[in-house]
C-alpha positions in Angstrom: 79.9 94.1 113.4 78.3 96.6 115.8 79.4 96.0 119.3 78.4 97.6 122.6 81.0 97.7 125.4 79.8 98.7 128.9 82.5 98.9 131.4 81.4 99.5 135.0 83.9 101.2 137.4 84.8 99.7 140.7 82.9 101.6 143.4 84.9 104.4 145.0 87.4 104.6 142.1 86.6 108.0 140.7 90.1 109.2 141.6 91.6 106.4 139.5 89.4 107.3 136.6 90.4 111.0 136.8 94.1 110.1 137.2 94.0 107.9 134.1 91.6 110.0 132.0 94.2 111.9 129.9 95.9 108.7 128.8 92.5 107.1 128.1 91.4 110.1 125.9 94.7 110.0 123.9 94.3 106.2 123.4 90.8 106.8 122.1 92.1 109.4 119.6 94.8 107.0 118.4 93.0 103.7 118.3 89.2 104.0 118.3 87.6 102.4 115.2 84.4 103.8 113.7 82.2 104.6 116.6 78.6 105.7 117.0 79.0 106.6 120.7 82.0 106.8 123.1 81.6 108.3 126.5 81.1 107.9 130.3 77.9 107.0 132.0 76.9 108.6 135.3 75.5 107.9 138.7 72.0 109.1 139.5 73.4 112.5 140.4 74.2 113.1 136.7 77.7 114.2 137.4 79.7 111.3 138.9 81.2 109.1 136.3 80.7 105.4 137.0 81.6 103.7 133.8 82.3 103.8 130.0 80.0 103.1 127.1 81.1 102.3 123.5 79.0 101.6 120.5 81.6 100.8 117.9 82.2 98.8 114.7 84.6 95.9 115.0 85.4 93.0 112.6 84.3 90.5 115.2 83.7 90.0 118.9 87.3 88.9 119.5 88.6 92.2 118.1 86.3 94.1 120.4 87.5 92.2 123.4 91.2 92.8 122.5 90.5 96.5 122.0 88.8 96.8 125.4 91.7 95.0 127.1 94.1 97.7 125.7 92.0 100.5 127.3 94.2 102.4 129.8 91.3 102.3 132.3 91.2 98.5 132.0 95.0 98.3 132.4 94.8 100.5 135.5 92.3 98.2 137.1 89.4 100.7 137.1 86.7 98.3 135.9 84.7 96.0 138.2 82.8 94.5 135.2 83.0 94.7 131.4 80.2 93.5 129.2 80.9 93.2 125.5 78.0 92.2 123.2 76.9 92.4 119.6 74.1 95.0 119.1 72.0 96.5 116.4 71.0 100.2 115.7 67.2 99.9 115.2 66.8 103.7 115.0 69.1 103.7 112.0 67.3 100.9 110.4 63.9 102.7 110.6 65.4 106.0 109.5 65.3 107.7 112.9 69.1 107.9 113.5 70.3 111.3 114.8 
């Protein structure tokens, strides 16, 4: 099941993100399932990280929620809001995937 996870940082917590980043990246290397996209999203300035975006295959929604809860960023209290929803890759379906 393709799932999108959008995790929005608490305002003013860039330092916590940077402090926790190395642990977060190692966790991704060790635990991330098949993914179509993993990365930060940015403020309007294009450089300040304000959240994380995942488009990843999971067996079900509960597996995605459990995975997101294990994220070192989540454990550190970085996120203000996390949205986890099933999704579909329409570009892939019409032969336009990158």
